[in-house]
ZABA-249511 format. One record per residue (C-alpha): residue in three letters; x, z, y. Coordinates in steps of 0.1 Angstrom, whole numbers, plus 5000, padded with zeros to 4 digits. Each point is the difference from the previous one (the first is absolute). Layout:
N
   res     c1     c3     c2
   ALA      X      Z      Y
...
***
This chain:
268
   res     c1     c3     c2
   MET   8379   7679   1927
   PRO   5000   5038   4995
   CYS   4976   5019   5022
   GLY   5017   5034   4997
   ILE   4973   5017   4979
   ILE   5011   5018   4969
   THR   4975   5016   4977
   LEU   5008   5027   4974
   LEU   4981   5005   4967
   THR   5014   5027   4977
   ASP   4991   5027   4975
   PHE   5021   5025   5019
   GLY   4972   5020   5017
   LEU   5006   5018   5033
   GLY   5011   5034   4988
   ASP   5037   4990   4996
   PRO   5024   4983   5024
   PHE   5002   4967   4981
   VAL   4978   4980   5023
   GLY   5016   5015   5031
   CYS   5035   4990   4987
   MET   4989   4964   4995
   LYS   4986   4998   5035
   GLY   5032   5015   5014
   VAL   5021   4974   4983
   ILE   4978   4972   5012
   LEU   4999   5012   5036
   GLY   5038   5006   5000
   ARG   5005   4963   4992
   PHE   4970   4986   5019
   PRO   4988   5024   5027
   ARG   4972   4976   5011
   ALA   4984   5000   4965
   GLN   4963   5007   4999
   ILE   4997   5020   4968
   ILE   4965   5004   4984
   ASP   4993   5023   4971
   LEU   4978   4979   4978
   THR   4997   5029   4975
   HIS   5022   5026   4984
   GLY   4972   5013   4978
   VAL   5005   4977   4970
   PRO   5001   5023   4969
   PRO   5036   5005   4987
   GLN   5012   4969   4981
   ALA   4966   4982   5004
   VAL   5014   4965   5003
   ALA   4967   4983   4994
   GLU   4982   5019   5026
   ALA   5028   4992   5025
   ALA   4996   4964   4991
   PHE   4963   5001   5007
   TRP   5004   5016   5035
   LEU   5028   4977   5010
   GLU   4983   4968   4993
   ARG   4966   5012   5013
   SER   5015   5013   5032
   GLN   5026   4975   5012
   GLY   4973   4977   5015
   ALA   4995   5026   5028
   PHE   5035   4993   5014
   PRO   5013   4972   5021
   THR   5024   4972   4990
   GLY   5035   5012   4998
   SER   4993   5035   4988
   VAL   5023   5016   4974
   HIS   4984   5021   4973
   VAL   5021   5026   4981
   ALA   4985   5013   4967
   VAL   5019   5026   4982
   VAL   4983   5013   4968
   ASP   5030   4998   4979
   PRO   5003   5019   4967
   GLY   5031   4979   4991
   VAL   5020   5010   5031
   GLY   5037   5000   4993
   SER   4997   4978   4969
   GLU   5007   4963   4997
   ARG   4966   4990   5012
   ARG   5002   4975   5029
   ILE   4988   5005   5036
   LEU   4980   4970   5011
   ALA   4993   4984   5034
   LEU   4970   4978   5000
   GLU   4988   4976   5027
   ALA   4963   4994   4997
   ARG   4971   4993   5023
   GLY   5022   5000   5031
   GLN   5013   5035   4992
   LEU   5029   5017   4982
   PHE   4998   5025   4972
   LEU   5027   5023   4986
   ALA   4992   5016   4966
   PRO   5017   5010   4967
   ASP   4996   4973   4974
   ASN   4978   5021   4978
   GLY   4967   4982   5002
   LEU   4990   5013   5035
   LEU   4997   4966   5016
   GLY   4965   4987   4993
   GLU   4991   4965   4989
   ARG   4980   4994   5032
   LEU   5034   5002   5018
   THR   5024   4985   4975
   SER   4977   4970   4993
   SER   4990   4993   5035
   PRO   5009   4965   5014
   GLY   5037   4999   5010
   ALA   5009   5035   4987
   ARG   5036   5005   4990
   ALA   5020   5030   4989
   VAL   5036   5010   4999
   ALA   5019   5028   4983
   VAL   5017   5022   5026
   ASP   5037   4999   4994
   THR   5017   5029   5018
   SER   5034   4984   4995
   ARG   4990   4973   5025
   LEU   4989   5024   5027
   SER   5033   5011   5013
   ALA   4988   4995   5035
   LEU   4976   5029   4995
   ALA   5028   5024   4991
   LEU   4977   5017   4974
   PRO   5011   5034   4988
   PRO   5005   5004   4962
   PRO   4965   5004   4988
   SER   4988   5031   4983
   ALA   4986   4998   4965
   THR   4967   5014   5011
   PHE   4991   4988   5035
   HIS   5003   4963   5004
   GLY   4971   5002   5025
   ARG   5024   5015   5025
   ASP   5033   4984   4989
   ILE   4989   4964   4994
   PHE   4963   4993   5008
   ALA   5001   5015   5035
   PRO   5032   4983   5013
   VAL   4990   4966   4985
   ALA   4965   5003   5015
   ALA   5015   5008   5034
   ALA   5022   4969   4998
   LEU   4971   4978   4991
   ALA   4977   5013   5026
   SER   5026   4997   5027
   GLY   5010   4965   4990
   ALA   5036   5010   4992
   LEU   4995   4987   4965
   THR   4978   4973   4984
   LEU   4986   4999   4965
   ASP   5025   4974   4988
   ALA   5029   5023   5010
   LEU   4989   5028   4976
   GLY   5006   4983   4967
   ASP   4990   4973   4975
   PRO   4965   4988   4992
   VAL   4983   5017   4970
   THR   4966   5003   4984
   PRO   4985   5034   5004
   HIS   4990   5022   4971
   PRO   4963   4994   4992
   CYS   4977   5024   5019
   VAL   4990   5031   4980
   LEU   4966   5000   5018
   ALA   4977   4985   4973
   PRO   4975   4974   5012
   PRO   4964   5002   4990
   VAL   4990   4981   4968
   ALA   4969   4979   4995
   ASP   4981   4995   4968
   ALA   4965   4986   4993
   GLU   4983   5032   5010
   PHE   5021   5018   5025
   ILE   5028   5000   5026
   ARG   5021   5029   4987
   GLY   5022   5020   5023
   GLN   5010   5036   5007
   VAL   5003   5026   5027
   VAL   5035   4996   5014
   THR   4999   5026   5029
   VAL   4979   5027   5015
   ASP   4999   5005   5037
   ARG   4997   5033   5019
   PHE   4962   4998   4999
   GLY   5000   4999   4962
   ASN   4990   4963   4999
   LEU   5010   4983   4968
   ILE   5017   4967   5010
   THR   5004   4973   4974
   ASN   5020   4969   4994
   ILE   4969   4978   5000
   ASP   4998   4977   5030
   GLY   4969   4996   5022
   ALA   4998   4963   4989
   HIS   4992   5011   4965
   VAL   4971   5021   5012
   ASP   4988   4973   5024
   THR   5001   4973   4972
   GLU   4982   5021   4974
   ARG   4976   5018   5024
   PRO   4993   5029   4976
   ARG   4975   5027   5008
   TYR   5022   5026   4983
   VAL   5036   5004   4990
   LEU   5011   5022   4971
   LEU   5024   5029   5006
   ALA   5011   5009   4965
   GLU   4965   4997   4985
   ARG   4981   5012   5030
   PRO   4980   4974   5021
   VAL   5005   5004   5037
   PRO   4978   4980   5024
   LEU   5017   4975   5022
   ALA   4994   5000   5038
   ARG   5015   4987   5032
   THR   5008   5033   5017
   TYR   5003   5037   4992
   ALA   4969   5006   5021
   ASP   4979   4979   4976
   ALA   5002   5028   4975
   PRO   4980   5033   5002
   ALA   5021   5031   5008
   GLY   5019   5012   4969
   GLU   4994   4969   4980
   LEU   5027   4976   4986
   VAL   5003   4965   5015
   ALA   5023   4970   4992
   LEU   5011   4977   5028
   VAL   5027   4977   5012
   ASN   5022   5018   5024
   ALA   5021   4990   5030
   PHE   5029   4990   4977
   ASP   4978   4976   4981
   ALA   5000   5022   4969
   LEU   4971   5014   4981
   GLU   4997   5037   5004
   ILE   4977   5027   4987
   ALA   4991   5028   5025
   ARG   4976   5029   5003
   ARG   4980   5000   5032
   ASP   5010   5031   5020
   GLY   5021   5012   4971
   ASN   5030   4995   4978
   ALA   4996   4977   4970
   GLU   5032   5011   4983
   THR   4992   5037   4999
   HIS   4963   4994   4993
   LEU   5007   4978   4970
   GLY   5033   5014   4988
   LEU   5013   4964   4999
   GLY   5030   4984   5016
   ARG   5028   4975   4996
   GLY   4998   4979   4969
   THR   4962   5003   4996
   PRO   4986   4967   4987
   VAL   4976   4982   5023
   ARG   4979   4969   4990
   VAL   4981   4976   5021
   PRO   4972   4983   4980
   ARG   5002   4962   4999
   ARG   4971   4981   5014
   GLY   4972   4998   4973
   HIS   5012   5032   4983
   VAL   4974   5027   5005
   THR   5012   5035   5008
   ARG   4974   5028   5000
   ALA   5002   5031   5020
***
């Protein structure tokens, strides 16, 4: 059953009225909606980064939440809009690889392609070619969150496009991943799960070719020093104690990161 919560994740930023217009449409159709800004700071067109934050954040929300993710370089084209039911929640996103495997492959997950021709009850306006977030995503989210529509009413079952967020790769020596996002503190957050770190128990990880000591907390590192740790989103990150790792190192998204496999020696 829907709980009335709608989260918004976009690359719109907050300097323009795009997010406000989406909220206005939602509240005009469902005044009791509880709208939560998950983030609007995804870099423009960064679909993989949006996929990372969506699948890593949804667990903080109750059953029945509706998550709207609009990072949509293909807006106005023939790309589909998907509605996914997974983990007791609903997700609306363009079919451009934004929906992560943790969601699409979870037990009981199912997706449909939103068919606006079936949604006459919503009295949707003719959609613009550039703002489906306002014209399609927002009214559909309001209908799902209010219980006016169910997933099955939106369209036919489909298989989502494979996620563009690359998983880490293991070989005999390393778990190989990369930095996928950088938070406001300058911490370099990777696509390597905490389980990989726990399993291999390395003393160091390699950021590009630089060994960074692994610790449990930021406070375990001396001030100004780099430290690797598993963060609150169960992802390996590289930080600088009381500083900014991104600006200090001049490294960011896409930087390779390696976790040594057990038995492989990494020297500082």
